[in-house]
N, C-alpha and C positions, 0 to 999 in steps of 0.2 A: 908406439913402442918405446922401450927404454933406450935412451941415448940414440934415437934414430933407428933402432932395431925393431923388427917385427918377426913373429913366428907364424908361419902359414902351414896349416895341415892340409895336405893334398893326397889324393890317391896316386899311385904310380902312373896311371893312365893320364892324369891331368897335368903331370909335371912338365912334359915337353911344351905344351901350350903356355904354361905359366912362364917358363924360361924365355920363350919367344916374346912375351909381353914385357918381361924385365929388360930385355935388350932394347926396347923402345924407350925405356926410362931415361937413358943418357940423352937421347935426342930431345926429350921433353924438358928435362930438368937441368941438363948441363953437366951431370956427373954420372959415372958408371957405378951401378950398385954391385955389391958383392953378395954372394949367397953361398950357403953351405947346405948340403943334402945329408940328412941323418935318417937312419932307419930305426924302427922300434924293435926291441928284443922280445916283447910280449904285447898282447892286446892292451888297449887303454882300459882303465878301471877307475872307479871312484875310490879315493883314499880319505878316510876320516882321521883327524888327529886324535891321539890318545887323550882321554880326559883325566 
């Protein structure tokens, strides 16, 4: 990821399990990760640049 950042796309159902895994990160690597939860306003779609 950019400057140590990553973007993870998850379903709402998978989020609690992922957060549990992030909490193990501090124990393994020695620092606590920060995360932000964002929601989409509309479904994903392919966007082509204007030619």
